C-alpha positions in Angstrom: 2.6 -0.2 3.8 3.9 3.2 5.4 2.2 6.1 6.6 1.5 9.2 4.3 1.2 12.7 5.1 -1.2 15.6 3.2 -0.6 18.5 3.3 -3.8 20.9 2.2 -3.1 25.1 2.3 -5.7 27.2 2.7 -7.2 30.4 4.1 -9.9 31.6 5.1 -13.5 31.5 3.4 -12.5 29.6 0.7 -15.2 27.2 -0.1 -13.3 25.0 -2.8 -10.3 24.8 0.2 -14.0 23.5 2.0 -14.3 21.0 -0.3 -10.8 19.7 -0.8 -10.5 19.0 3.5 -13.8 16.7 2.9 -12.4 15.2 0.0 -8.9 14.8 2.3 -10.7 13.6 4.9 -13.1 10.9 3.2 -9.9 9.4 1.1 -8.0 9.3 4.1 -10.4 7.3 5.9 -11.1 5.2 2.7 -7.5 3.6 2.2 -5.8 1.3 4.3 -2.5 3.4 5.1 -2.1 5.7 7.2 -2.9 9.3 6.5 -2.0 11.9 8.3 -3.8 15.8 7.5 -1.7 19.0 7.8 -3.9 22.2 7.6 -2.0 25.3 6.9 -3.8 27.8 6.8 -1.5 30.9 4.8 -2.7 33.9 6.0 -1.6 33.0 9.0 1.8 33.3 7.8 3.5 36.7 5.0 6.3 34.1 3.7 3.2 31.9 2.6 1.3 34.3 2.3 3.0 35.8 -1.0 4.0 32.5 -2.0 0.9 30.9 -2.1 -1.8 34.0 -2.5 -4.8 32.9 -4.2 -3.7 29.9 -5.1 -5.5 26.8 -2.7 -6.3 25.2 -2.1 -2.7 23.6 -2.7 -1.9 19.7 -2.2 0.5 18.6 -1.0 1.1 14.6 -0.4 4.4 13.6 1.2 5.8 16.5 0.2 4.8 16.7 -3.4 2.3 18.5 -4.8 -0.4 16.5 -7.0 -3.6 19.1 -7.1 -4.2 22.7 -7.0 -7.6 24.1 -6.2 -9.8 21.0 -6.6 -8.8 17.9 -5.6 -9.7 14.7 -7.7 -11.1 11.7 -5.1 -10.0 8.5 -7.4 -6.9 10.0 -8.2 -5.7 11.0 -4.5 -7.3 7.6 -3.7 -4.7 6.1 -6.2 -1.6 8.1 -4.9 -3.0 7.7 -1.4 -3.1 3.4 -2.0 0.1 2.4 -4.2 2.2 0.8 -1.1 
């Protein structure tokens, strides 16, 4: 099973971002594939701040957008469990 990368666009002091990261980390530990989690703080780059603004957390799996604002644990587990 190939490894996957989950990218989470966040910003500081964002409670939804913390919830999303907790869910992503929990699911990543429970699936059979290797999952790399890449956390990107949109406030650190003007282009990302402009693109995402308050639309965080924004979550991509292997470069494909999957979630905005909330991460559905069951859906993420399904995505990461598919061969």
